[in-house]
TIVEXVO-777108 format. One record per residue (C-alpha): residue number from 1; z, x, y; residue in one letter. Coordinates in steps of 0.2 Angstrom, whole numbers. Layout:
NUM/Z/X/Y/A $
...
//
This chain:
1/106/-94/-174/X $
2/99/-97/-155/X $
3/87/-88/-147/X $
4/95/-79/-132/X $
5/89/-66/-119/X $
6/102/-54/-111/X $
7/104/-42/-96/X $
8/97/-24/-101/X $
9/111/-14/-96/X $
10/127/-21/-103/X $
11/119/-35/-114/X $
12/126/-51/-103/X $
13/117/-67/-109/X $
14/106/-75/-96/X $
15/109/-94/-100/X $
16/93/-100/-92/X $
17/83/-92/-104/X $
18/80/-94/-123/X $
19/87/-108/-131/X $
20/99/-111/-117/X $
21/86/-113/-103/X $
22/92/-128/-92/X $
23/108/-129/-99/X $
24/117/-118/-86/X $
25/106/-117/-72/X $
26/99/-102/-61/X $
27/115/-99/-51/X $
28/123/-93/-67/X $
29/108/-83/-72/X $
30/105/-74/-55/X $
31/122/-73/-46/X $
32/134/-70/-61/X $
33/126/-62/-75/X $
34/115/-50/-65/X $
35/129/-47/-52/X $
36/140/-42/-66/X $
37/127/-32/-75/X $
38/125/-21/-58/X $
39/143/-19/-54/X $
40/147/-12/-72/X $
41/131/0/-73/X $
42/117/-4/-59/X $
43/114/10/-47/X $
44/110/9/-30/X $
45/97/22/-25/X $
46/96/29/-6/X $
47/80/38/-5/X $
48/75/41/13/X $
49/79/53/28/X $
50/91/41/34/X $
51/109/49/39/X $
52/118/32/39/X $
53/117/17/27/X $
54/128/2/26/X $
55/131/-7/9/X $
56/138/-25/10/X $
57/143/-38/-4/X $
58/126/-50/-7/X $
59/131/-68/-11/X $
60/118/-81/-16/X $
61/104/-70/-15/X $
62/96/-55/-27/X $
63/105/-39/-25/X $
64/95/-27/-14/X $
65/91/-8/-14/X $
66/93/3/1/X $
67/80/13/-4/X $
68/74/21/12/X $
69/81/9/23/X $
70/99/7/32/X $
71/107/-7/22/X $
72/109/-14/4/X $
73/120/-22/-8/X $
74/137/-15/-12/X $
75/140/-22/-30/X $
76/131/-8/-41/X $
77/143/3/-48/X $
78/133/20/-45/X $
79/127/25/-28/X $
80/112/37/-31/X $
81/108/48/-15/X $
82/91/57/-18/X $
83/84/56/-1/X $
84/82/71/13/X $
85/93/67/26/X $
86/93/80/40/X $
87/112/80/42/X $
88/127/72/35/X $
89/122/56/26/X $
90/137/43/29/X $
91/138/28/18/X $
92/148/14/24/X $
93/155/2/11/X $
94/168/-13/11/X $
95/185/-7/14/X $
96/191/-16/-2/X $
97/196/-13/-19/X $
98/180/-4/-29/X $
99/174/10/-39/X $
100/159/20/-37/X $
101/152/33/-46/X $
102/143/43/-32/X $
103/129/57/-36/X $
104/123/69/-21/X $
105/108/74/-25/X $
106/99/74/-9/X $
107/85/88/-7/X $
108/90/94/9/X $
109/107/100/2/X $
110/116/89/14/X $
111/134/82/11/X $
112/137/63/7/X $
113/153/54/14/X $
114/158/38/8/X $
115/168/27/21/X $
116/176/9/20/X $
117/170/-2/34/X $
118/180/-1/51/X $
119/177/14/47/X $
120/192/24/38/X $
121/193/42/36/X $
122/183/41/20/X $
123/178/55/7/X $
124/165/68/8/X $
125/155/75/-7/X $
126/147/93/-6/X $
127/129/96/-9/X $
128/125/93/-29/X $
129/143/86/-32/X $
130/146/71/-42/X $
131/162/61/-41/X $
132/171/45/-45/X $
133/176/38/-28/X $
134/188/23/-28/X $
135/198/13/-16/X $
136/218/17/-14/X $
137/223/3/-5/X $
138/220/11/13/X $
139/204/22/10/X $
140/193/30/-3/X $
141/198/45/-12/X $
142/190/56/-26/X $
143/197/52/-43/X $
144/186/64/-52/X $
145/174/76/-47/X $
146/160/88/-54/X $
147/166/101/-44/X $
148/181/112/-51/X $
149/197/108/-41/X $
150/207/124/-43/X $
151/208/142/-53/X $
152/218/142/-69/X $
153/218/160/-71/X $
154/215/175/-60/X $
155/215/193/-67/X $
156/210/210/-58/X $
157/202/226/-65/X $
158/203/243/-56/X $
159/185/247/-65/X $
160/178/264/-61/X $
161/188/266/-44/X $
162/202/275/-51/X $
163/214/262/-47/X $
164/225/253/-59/X $
165/232/235/-58/X $
166/247/226/-63/X $
167/254/207/-62/X $
168/240/199/-69/X $
169/233/187/-75/X $
170/239/174/-61/X $
171/238/156/-68/X $
172/247/147/-53/X $
173/254/159/-42/X $
174/259/178/-42/X $
175/254/195/-36/X $
176/243/208/-42/X $
177/247/225/-37/X $
178/234/240/-35/X $
179/241/258/-39/X $
180/233/276/-41/X $
181/219/286/-31/X $
182/204/279/-24/X $
183/189/291/-31/X $
184/175/299/-18/X $
185/162/288/-28/X $
186/170/273/-21/X $
187/174/279/-3/X $
188/191/288/-7/X $
189/196/306/-5/X $
190/201/309/-24/X $
191/217/317/-17/X $
192/235/310/-17/X $
193/241/321/-3/X $
194/232/333/12/X $
195/241/347/21/X $
196/242/344/39/X $
197/231/351/51/X $
198/220/356/37/X $
199/200/354/38/X $
200/193/342/25/X $
201/176/348/17/X $
202/167/338/6/X $
203/165/342/-14/X $
204/151/330/-22/X $
205/160/318/-32/X $
206/176/327/-35/X $
207/190/327/-25/X $
208/189/334/-7/X $
209/194/351/-3/X $
210/202/358/14/X $
211/202/374/24/X $
212/219/379/32/X $
213/219/385/50/X $
214/223/404/46/X $
215/229/414/59/X $
216/227/410/78/X $
217/211/412/86/X $
218/202/409/71/X $
219/187/400/70/X $
220/178/390/57/X $
221/163/399/51/X $
222/150/397/36/X $
223/147/410/24/X $
224/131/400/19/X $
225/139/390/4/X $
226/155/384/11/X $
227/167/385/27/X $
228/182/396/31/X $
229/193/400/44/X $
230/190/418/51/X $
231/194/430/65/X $
232/179/429/78/X $
233/167/441/72/X $
234/160/458/80/X $
235/147/452/94/X $
236/153/434/98/X $
237/155/431/117/X $
238/172/423/122/X $
239/177/416/137/X $
240/192/415/148/X $
241/207/402/146/X $
242/202/393/161/X $
243/188/396/175/X $
244/183/389/191/X $
245/172/372/190/X $
246/153/375/190/X $
247/156/395/190/X $
248/142/405/187/X $
249/144/415/170/X $
250/148/434/172/X $
251/149/447/157/X $
252/161/460/155/X $
253/151/477/157/X $
254/162/487/145/X $
255/161/476/130/X $
256/146/465/136/X $
257/155/451/126/X $
258/166/443/137/X $
259/164/430/148/X $
260/173/433/165/X $
261/177/420/180/X $
262/167/420/195/X $
263/168/413/213/X $
264/149/410/214/X $
265/145/392/208/X $
266/131/380/207/X $
267/137/362/209/X $
268/128/347/200/X $
269/115/345/215/X $
270/109/363/213/X $
271/117/370/227/X $
272/123/387/226/X $
273/138/397/234/X $
274/141/413/233/X $
275/158/421/239/X $
276/151/439/242/X $
277/134/448/246/X $
278/120/443/238/X $
279/108/458/241/X $
280/100/475/235/X $
281/94/489/243/X $
282/76/495/244/X $
283/71/511/253/X $
284/88/511/262/X $
285/85/493/270/X $
286/97/479/264/X $
287/88/462/258/X $
288/95/446/253/X $
289/85/442/237/X $
290/80/424/234/X $
291/73/425/215/X $
292/77/411/204/X $
293/90/400/214/X $
294/90/389/229/X $
295/99/392/246/X $
296/110/376/248/X $
297/111/365/262/X $
298/124/366/276/X $
299/138/370/276/X $
300/134/380/261/X $
301/120/389/271/X $
302/118/409/270/X $
303/118/418/288/X $
304/104/431/284/X $
305/108/439/299/X $
306/124/446/290/X $
307/114/455/279/X $
308/103/466/291/X $
309/93/450/296/X $
310/80/453/281/X $
311/75/440/268/X $
312/64/448/254/X $
313/57/436/242/X $
314/55/442/223/X $
315/42/429/218/X $
316/34/413/224/X $
317/49/404/225/X $
318/57/389/234/X $
319/70/389/248/X $
320/80/374/250/X $
321/91/368/264/X $
322/95/379/280/X $
323/91/396/282/X $
324/96/406/298/X $
325/88/423/300/X $
326/91/437/312/X $
327/78/447/307/X $
328/60/446/297/X $
329/56/438/282/X $
330/45/448/269/X $
331/37/441/255/X $
332/30/453/239/X $
333/20/437/232/X $
334/15/421/240/X $
335/29/408/242/X $
336/29/389/241/X $
337/40/376/248/X $
338/42/363/238/X $
339/54/348/244/X $
340/57/331/237/X $
341/67/322/251/X $
342/64/309/263/X $
343/69/321/277/X $
344/57/335/284/X $
345/50/348/271/X $
346/50/361/284/X $
347/60/361/302/X $
348/56/375/315/X $
349/68/375/330/X $
350/63/385/345/X $
351/78/386/357/X $
352/70/400/366/X $
353/55/402/377/X $
354/44/409/364/X $
355/31/401/351/X $
356/39/391/338/X $
357/26/398/326/X $
358/12/411/325/X $
359/1/414/310/X $
360/-8/429/311/X $
361/-19/441/299/X $
362/-17/459/297/X $
363/-19/464/314/X $
364/-3/463/324/X $
365/-1/456/338/X $
366/-18/447/333/X $
367/-29/440/347/X $
368/-35/424/340/X $
369/-19/418/330/X $
370/-13/400/326/X $
371/0/397/338/X $
372/13/382/340/X $
373/21/387/357/X $
374/38/380/363/X $
375/31/364/369/X $
376/22/360/354/X $
377/6/363/359/X $
378/-7/370/345/X $
379/-19/384/348/X $
380/-33/390/337/X $
381/-41/406/343/X $
382/-27/408/359/X $
383/-11/413/361/X $
384/-9/401/375/X $
385/-14/382/371/X $
386/-17/372/387/X $
387/-15/356/379/X $
388/-9/348/362/X $
389/-25/356/354/X $
390/-34/372/361/X $
391/-48/379/351/X $
392/-55/395/356/X $
393/-71/396/346/X $
394/-82/385/334/X $
395/-73/368/328/X $
396/-81/357/315/X $
397/-76/339/312/X $
398/-82/326/298/X $
399/-92/332/282/X $
400/-107/328/273/X $
401/-100/311/267/X $
402/-99/295/278/X $
403/-82/287/284/X $
404/-77/302/295/X $
405/-73/300/312/X $
406/-65/309/328/X $
407/-53/298/338/X $
408/-47/301/356/X $
409/-33/288/361/X $
410/-20/285/371/X $
411/-1/277/366/X $
412/-3/264/380/X $
413/-15/250/370/X $
414/-29/263/370/X $
415/-29/263/390/X $
416/-37/278/398/X $
417/-43/287/381/X $
418/-55/300/387/X $
419/-67/311/378/X $
420/-74/325/390/X $
421/-86/339/387/X $
422/-83/350/401/X $
423/-97/364/408/X $
424/-86/371/422/X $
425/-69/372/417/X $
426/-65/384/430/X $
427/-70/374/446/X $
428/-58/360/447/X $
429/-64/354/464/X $
430/-82/350/458/X $
431/-82/350/439/X $
432/-98/347/430/X $
433/-93/336/413/X $
434/-99/323/402/X $
435/-85/310/399/X $
436/-85/294/389/X $
437/-70/282/393/X $
438/-62/267/386/X $
439/-51/259/400/X $
440/-41/244/398/X $
441/-45/236/380/X $
442/-39/238/363/X $
443/-53/244/350/X $
444/-49/227/341/X $
445/-58/219/356/X $
446/-73/209/353/X $
447/-80/209/370/X $
448/-81/222/383/X $
449/-71/217/398/X $
450/-71/223/417/X $
451/-59/235/414/X $
452/-69/245/402/X $
453/-80/259/407/X $
454/-91/272/399/X $
455/-99/282/411/X $
456/-107/299/413/X $
457/-102/310/430/X $
458/-111/325/436/X $
459/-105/335/450/X $
460/-95/327/465/X $
461/-111/328/475/X $
462/-125/327/464/X $
463/-144/330/470/X $
464/-149/313/466/X $
465/-137/297/459/X $
466/-119/293/464/X $
467/-103/300/464/X $
468/-91/296/449/X $
469/-79/287/462/X $
470/-95/274/464/X $
471/-94/271/446/X $
472/-77/266/442/X $
473/-74/248/435/X $
474/-91/245/430/X $
475/-99/247/412/X $
476/-112/262/417/X $
477/-123/272/407/X $
478/-128/285/419/X $
479/-142/298/416/X $
480/-152/307/429/X $
481/-170/303/423/X $
482/-165/285/417/X $
483/-164/279/399/X $
484/-174/276/384/X $
485/-170/267/368/X $
486/-179/270/353/X $
487/-178/261/335/X $
488/-186/267/319/X $
489/-194/282/328/X $
490/-202/269/342/X $
491/-198/268/360/X $
492/-193/250/362/X $
493/-185/249/381/X $
494/-186/261/395/X $
495/-176/260/412/X $
496/-184/273/423/X $
497/-174/283/437/X $
498/-181/270/450/X $
499/-174/256/441/X $
500/-189/247/433/X $
501/-188/241/416/X $
502/-202/241/403/X $
503/-201/232/387/X $
504/-212/239/373/X $
505/-214/224/364/X $
506/-211/204/365/X $
507/-196/198/370/X $
508/-189/185/357/X $
509/-174/174/363/X $
510/-165/161/352/X $
511/-169/143/357/X $
512/-153/133/360/X $
513/-152/114/355/X $
514/-141/104/366/X $
515/-132/87/362/X $
516/-141/71/361/X $
517/-130/59/374/X $
518/-116/60/386/X $
519/-112/74/398/X $
520/-124/88/394/X $
521/-122/104/405/X $
522/-138/115/410/X $
523/-130/131/406/X $
524/-140/147/407/X $
525/-125/154/396/X $
526/-133/145/381/X $
527/-150/154/383/X $
528/-165/152/395/X $
529/-175/141/381/X $
530/-165/124/377/X $
531/-170/108/369/X $
532/-163/89/370/X $
533/-168/76/358/X $
534/-161/61/367/X $
535/-153/47/356/X $
536/-142/39/370/X $
537/-139/39/388/X $
538/-138/57/394/X $
539/-130/65/411/X $
540/-136/83/414/X $
541/-123/92/425/X $
542/-128/108/434/X $
543/-119/126/427/X $
544/-132/138/435/X $
545/-128/151/447/X $
546/-140/158/461/X $
547/-153/168/452/X $
548/-151/159/436/X $
549/-165/149/428/X $
550/-169/139/413/X $
551/-183/129/403/X $
552/-178/112/395/X $
553/-189/102/382/X $
554/-183/84/382/X $
555/-187/73/369/X $
556/-187/53/370/X $
557/-183/54/388/X $
558/-193/38/390/X $
559/-182/29/378/X $
560/-165/31/387/X $
561/-158/33/402/X $
562/-157/50/409/X $
563/-147/55/424/X $
564/-150/73/434/X $
565/-138/82/444/X $
566/-142/85/463/X $
567/-160/93/462/X $
568/-173/96/473/X $
569/-189/93/464/X $
570/-203/103/466/X $
571/-220/91/462/X $
572/-236/88/469/X $
573/-228/73/475/X $
574/-214/81/484/X $
575/-196/80/480/X $
576/-198/67/468/X $
577/-190/65/452/X $
578/-204/65/436/X $
579/-207/51/426/X $
580/-202/55/408/X $
581/-212/53/392/X $
582/-209/54/374/X $
583/-211/74/375/X $
584/-208/84/392/X $
585/-205/101/397/X $
586/-195/104/414/X $
587/-189/121/423/X $
588/-174/123/433/X $
589/-168/137/444/X $
590/-155/139/457/X $
591/-158/149/475/X $
592/-140/151/483/X $
593/-134/134/481/X $
594/-148/123/479/X $
595/-154/118/462/X $
596/-173/117/459/X $
597/-183/107/446/X $
598/-201/107/441/X $
599/-211/96/430/X $
600/-221/107/418/X $
601/-229/93/408/X $
602/-229/82/394/X $
603/-236/83/376/X $
604/-231/85/359/X $
//
């Protein structure tokens, strides 16, 4: 017998191998025998994460595996899906007569759908399903599957629930009926019926128990073991059938066990309303007693003058709302007013001519009380305050710590804020006082303007000095014997009473550096010692007033053009501008409207 090679799957002969080599040719070997071999028993493997693969008929070339790609040959008998798609894997095959064995073994448990090119509706295999899929002339359908297509028989048991069943098993269609009583252990009552209006009691795993209502008016009570319907026991409190909303509880004085209706109420906001008198009599005097409740706000206020005008505090309690008192208020203990409100915590309205508030010690009347009069003036140690604050006695301001100040201010942008220490308050014609005034500027001003004044005034006709009228409109520090300034315990500056000024140390002034070219003003406002390093043409201008002077150090003046304003030069050669060098020193001063200049000399 001749030696022949065969395909490994179904044993088809390979004519171009063995003794038949060269007899049939490669076409038969590659494109007939191997194609048939794959179509009968070959497997197309899809192993990647792709979610769409198209399988097409391969002609004249070797069959191809899809693997992790998106295309492959459709001739294989088996489609083995072992990849890891993230969603449904759709496989498109030719819409033609063909049978496939499809294995959905995706590792991500996704479904696989086989559709005909077009596409058709196709057929879907669940995760883990194996099915035979065939073309029925218009679409692919399952003709066999590893997943059960239907239930062949169903039966039901009541188990330990206490229920029974009938009608089973069901092999195609039918009804299974439950009957019996569901036990407590399975969520039932264990009872077949319950009497209307009874109360249900648990009974462990046994059927529930019930308690009947009993007689009218009975209540459910416990005897320590179970519940029972009994009459209201002796000692229990009973209430009326109806009552006023928010009424305060009252007890019957005979039995002490019956709650009675009341016209006194406390609403949800804590306001109390009393329909009658709230008082007590002490020593023959009737008092309105405020103890553990608040007096409500208008219109629910209590006019105290209806109760002899007396208000007695039992404890340190709060009063909320309006209190109209026609008489005195007596407190046995310290009283506290505690308010949580955006309105005034305490308001006293004085409609007469008397004081609005007087606080005094045990002496009545007190000669030095704390008084707020009808005009709002506050007096401490005096019954007749002469201003918004009038203190008769010692007054202390600040503390031992830093950061405390005393302010005197007006409401008109700090205008006319005045602090006066009056020595002779009774002599209004010629008062003796020391006054400090800020007139015209606010405290945020960084400079002192012409309308500010801080001044000291004496008599209207002092022995030496000037009157207060002569001080108005200027920043004046006035003292009879002159002024002395000290730092670190040492005198630095003195202005004698005759106006002579003495400096105790050298006077140091900041040297001002001018520009290097262009127009440059000779301005004493920059200081009396100025320098200019010329780097181009310089034109100096005159900004001096009569009585002012400056010194100028000019460098590189000989290298550039220097233009001067109109100057009367004072030199040995007469009114002649000096010849400049690399380093020059000049002095300028003005008398009346004439600007003078002098050349001091040159040098490094």
